[in-house]
GUZA-22739 format. One record per residue (C-alpha): residue in one letter; x, y, z. Coordinates in steps of 0.05 Angstrom, whole numbers, padded with zeros to 5 digits, always signed. Layout:
N
AXYZ;...
//
This chain:
386
X+00530-00409+00357;X+00453-00394+00371;X+00427-00413+00438;X+00349-00440+00441;X+00315-00417+00504;X+00276-00476+00543;X+00214-00438+00535;X+00219-00444+00460;X+00223-00498+00408;X+00283-00528+00389;X+00267-00529+00313;X+00258-00458+00281;X+00195-00443+00253;X+00218-00403+00202;X+00296-00385+00169;X+00322-00333+00126;X+00329-00377+00068;X+00263-00398+00073;X+00238-00326+00076;X+00272-00312+00016;X+00250-00371-00021;X+00175-00353-00006;X+00194-00285-00030;X+00225-00306-00096;X+00172-00363-00107;X+00117-00311-00100;X+00158-00263-00161;X+00175-00319-00205;X+00110-00347-00208;X+00075-00287-00226;X+00123-00236-00253;X+00147-00248-00327;X+00221-00218-00348;X+00260-00237-00415;X+00329-00244-00382;X+00399-00252-00426;X+00468-00262-00405;X+00495-00299-00361;X+00443-00279-00304;X+00371-00315-00292;X+00316-00280-00270;X+00328-00309-00201;X+00390-00260-00194;X+00352-00203-00218;X+00299-00215-00163;X+00348-00225-00111;X+00377-00160-00123;X+00311-00124-00127;X+00294-00155-00057;X+00351-00140-00026;X+00344-00072-00050;X+00277-00062-00031;X+00292-00092+00040;X+00344-00041+00051;X+00304+00016+00021;X+00363+00034-00017;X+00374+00046-00097;X+00393-00006-00147;X+00454+00031-00155;X+00476+00034-00079;X+00461-00043-00078;X+00500-00067-00131;X+00560-00028-00105;X+00553-00056-00040;X+00553-00131-00058;X+00605-00175-00098;X+00585-00219-00161;X+00527-00175-00181;X+00495-00158-00243;X+00520-00083-00268;X+00468-00030-00252;X+00458-00017-00321;X+00451-00095-00337;X+00393-00091-00289;X+00360-00029-00313;X+00368-00052-00389;X+00326-00121-00369;X+00277-00078-00322;X+00261-00038-00382;X+00242-00087-00425;X+00170-00079-00387;X+00137-00038-00430;X+00067-00056-00422;X+00041-00025-00354;X-00028-00061-00363;X+00005-00134-00366;X+00051-00116-00312;X+00000-00088-00266;X-00043-00155-00282;X+00020-00198-00258;X+00031-00152-00202;X-00034-00164-00179;X-00034-00235-00176;X+00024-00238-00137;X-00006-00193-00093;X-00070-00243-00080;X-00018-00301-00083;X-00002-00283-00011;X-00059-00275+00028;X-00087-00307+00081;X-00135-00360+00060;X-00184-00343+00110;X-00204-00274+00078;X-00229-00309+00011;X-00310-00318+00008;X-00321-00276+00071;X-00351-00209+00090;X-00294-00150+00103;X-00283-00080+00114;X-00251-00053+00054;X-00210+00006+00048;X-00185+00046-00015;X-00129+00096-00017;X-00095+00138-00062;X-00025+00145-00056;X+00016+00205-00095;X+00091+00206-00101;X+00108+00271-00121;X+00136+00285-00197;X+00181+00338-00211;X+00206+00371-00277;X+00165+00378-00349;X+00133+00302-00370;X+00155+00268-00433;X+00096+00241-00472;X+00099+00173-00447;X+00100+00199-00375;X+00048+00250-00388;X-00012+00198-00377;X+00011+00179-00315;X+00029+00251-00274;X-00032+00263-00234;X-00050+00332-00213;X-00076+00342-00133;X-00071+00396-00084;X+00003+00420-00076;X+00046+00378-00031;X+00123+00374-00027;X+00134+00431-00072;X+00089+00408-00126;X+00030+00396-00151;X+00045+00331-00200;X+00045+00258-00171;X+00044+00187-00191;X-00019+00167-00164;X-00033+00091-00145;X-00098+00064-00116;X-00099+00006-00070;X-00148-00032-00041;X-00143-00073+00031;X-00179-00120+00069;X-00180-00101+00141;X-00184-00160+00184;X-00156-00166+00257;X-00127-00097+00253;X-00081-00120+00196;X-00086-00095+00128;X-00077-00136+00075;X-00066-00104+00001;X-00117-00143-00048;X-00100-00099-00112;X-00063-00041-00135;X-00074+00007-00201;X-00031+00065-00230;X-00081+00116-00240;X-00077+00150-00304;X-00092+00231-00305;X-00152+00224-00351;X-00184+00166-00300;X-00244+00186-00262;X-00244+00169-00193;X-00313+00125-00206;X-00273+00093-00260;X-00216+00079-00203;X-00257+00050-00156;X-00292+00012-00202;X-00230-00028-00231;X-00205-00041-00160;X-00265-00078-00143;X-00269-00115-00198;X-00198-00134-00195;X-00216-00165-00128;X-00282-00197-00149;X-00255-00266-00164;X-00232-00269-00085;X-00310-00264-00066;X-00307-00224-00016;X-00377-00188+00005;X-00372-00110+00027;X-00379-00099+00097;X-00355-00031+00098;X-00327+00009+00048;X-00275+00060+00076;X-00252+00112+00027;X-00190+00165+00033;X-00208+00244+00034;X-00191+00247-00044;X-00250+00204-00059;X-00289+00259-00027;X-00343+00283-00091;X-00407+00278-00114;X-00395+00235-00170;X-00362+00175-00120;X-00423+00189-00070;X-00485+00182-00125;X-00450+00119-00146;X-00437+00087-00084;X-00509+00111-00058;X-00533+00076-00127;X-00505+00010-00111;X-00525+00018-00038;X-00452+00005-00015;X-00436+00019+00060;X-00389+00070+00055;X-00353+00120+00106;X-00310+00172+00078;X-00277+00239+00116;X-00310+00304+00083;X-00272+00359+00060;X-00287+00419+00098;X-00293+00483+00049;X-00324+00552+00048;X-00312+00608+00092;X-00382+00609+00127;X-00418+00572+00081;X-00410+00502+00053;X-00389+00443+00096;X-00357+00495+00142;X-00431+00513+00164;X-00432+00449+00193;X-00374+00464+00250;X-00424+00491+00301;X-00439+00467+00371;X-00401+00424+00420;X-00433+00364+00410;X-00431+00305+00362;X-00488+00303+00311;X-00519+00276+00248;X-00548+00315+00191;X-00567+00311+00119;X-00529+00356+00070;X-00535+00373-00003;X-00469+00374-00033;X-00462+00416-00095;X-00417+00417-00155;X-00412+00453-00216;X-00398+00403-00263;X-00431+00338-00235;X-00496+00376-00201;X-00510+00352-00125;X-00522+00292-00086;X-00557+00291-00013;X-00517+00243+00038;X-00521+00241+00106;X-00462+00279+00151;X-00437+00253+00215;X-00396+00318+00256;X-00357+00283+00312;X-00333+00339+00358;X-00272+00331+00397;X-00216+00371+00428;X-00140+00380+00400;X-00109+00373+00465;X-00042+00403+00442;X-00043+00360+00377;X+00004+00390+00332;X+00005+00453+00377;X-00069+00467+00371;X-00118+00469+00423;X-00202+00469+00434;X-00254+00440+00389;X-00234+00396+00336;X-00287+00380+00284;X-00288+00321+00236;X-00344+00311+00189;X-00354+00244+00151;X-00401+00226+00097;X-00434+00160+00112;X-00488+00111+00079;X-00518+00054+00114;X-00466+00065+00176;X-00493+00038+00244;X-00438+00063+00286;X-00446+00112+00351;X-00420+00180+00338;X-00372+00176+00388;X-00341+00119+00361;X-00332+00138+00288;X-00269+00177+00287;X-00236+00114+00320;X-00271+00062+00273;X-00250+00102+00215;X-00181+00100+00236;X-00179+00025+00242;X-00173+00023+00169;X-00108+00038+00172;X-00097-00026+00222;X-00043-00027+00282;X+00014-00037+00233;X-00003-00006+00166;X+00016-00030+00094;X+00005+00042+00081;X+00068+00067+00121;X+00103+00001+00125;X+00114+00003+00047;X+00160+00068+00048;X+00211+00026+00089;X+00216-00027+00038;X+00208+00011-00027;X+00262+00015-00082;X+00292+00088-00076;X+00295+00110-00159;X+00302+00174-00199;X+00275+00139-00259;X+00202+00174-00287;X+00190+00108-00321;X+00119+00098-00299;X+00125+00021-00312;X+00188+00017-00263;X+00159+00062-00214;X+00094+00019-00211;X+00141-00046-00209;X+00183-00013-00141;X+00117+00014-00112;X+00077-00060-00118;X+00141-00095-00098;X+00137-00062-00036;X+00067-00081-00025;X+00086-00151-00041;X+00134-00151+00010;X+00085-00128+00069;X+00034-00178+00041;X+00090-00230+00044;X+00102-00210+00121;X+00029-00222+00146;X+00026-00285+00101;X+00088-00308+00138;X+00058-00291+00203;X-00004-00328+00196;X+00025-00392+00163;X+00093-00400+00210;X+00093-00350+00263;X+00024-00376+00289;X-00011-00433+00323;X-00077-00457+00316;X-00118-00456+00379;X-00194-00453+00398;X-00228-00386+00387;X-00181-00369+00325;X-00103-00364+00309;X-00052-00347+00348;X+00002-00304+00315;X+00065-00287+00351;X+00070-00213+00327;X+00123-00197+00366;X+00179-00252+00344;X+00169-00237+00275;X+00169-00160+00259;X+00167-00129+00193;X+00243-00108+00206;X+00264-00181+00224;X+00232-00205+00161;X+00269-00152+00116;X+00338-00169+00146;X+00323-00237+00136;X+00317-00228+00058;X+00385-00177+00064;X+00421-00235+00106;X+00397-00288+00056;X+00415-00254-00006;X+00484-00234+00020;X+00500-00308+00026;X+00496-00310-00054;X+00529-00244-00068;X+00573-00227-00003;X+00575-00150+00023;X+00635-00113-00003;X+00690-00119+00052;X+00748-00089+00012;X+00768-00029-00033;X+00822-00036-00083;X+00858+00017-00124;X+00882+00005-00193;X+00960-00001-00194;X+00984+00068-00224;X+01050+00054-00268;
//
């Protein structure tokens, strides 16, 4: 029996069943999957939510629960999703359906990141369009790439949109597409923080032409020239710098060189230089690095999504997008539940009790609620031999 301390309300603010209902309602209201046989769309989504909440594969989840569809049956229905553009629209609708209402029609800091998931092997014709080439990491130069845009509010990042990046798409097209997706939310850009992967002449030229305030780390290149020539002195400073590209020409922008010290971080000592490309940014030099790091928030969806991402070996780009986006949807749902149920209104702003409902508790709620419908396997029976 659960005991209730005197200092807490006698009625629960949120239950595991309520958490699961919120997740399933979000998915069934926005995603369309054609089901046949003895199982429903809700059954499928419950299995996916349970799999994501434990960071498992579908095969692991199905083997550990009683009364579930077979893993082959689940894959059969999931593989009916063959239109990646349509699925992406539905996933973005699901993401935006679970954002705090106060984010709309306001000015926010926005962050755009590029998430790279390693790809191994030789791509098929279908996969090749979504295999992105980038700097070597984890033993490969090929990746599934997903661009995401977030609103940063009170040290929380809320994912507003996700986009599976084709290999032929330019960075400018990617950023334009993401900003177009969130246009119906009517958010004005207070500051645009971009990932280092977007540092390029076309992006900077395009952002300056639109007069967007932006902040992004510069890539340090050259042995003695290039941006490496800016790494001088012991004081932070601002300067103008011309970025040259053999293919795209040149563009001049303001650079902020921030000096600090490694202090033994990663075994390094001495002066640490950081360079940022900026436009219309009024932030003190000694605060710039800290301000940029805030784009991650206190508990970031960038890292947290790895706690609730379905593990898979499939190379199907449509299913890959579904599994990655589902992780972001669950993180958005967590923020939504915090604001709507684990909070109290007060003068000066909403009081949110983060410590009562961390992400791992929400994932535990989801897993437990699904296990009431599909009990955990508690015994193994062997076949009778003649």
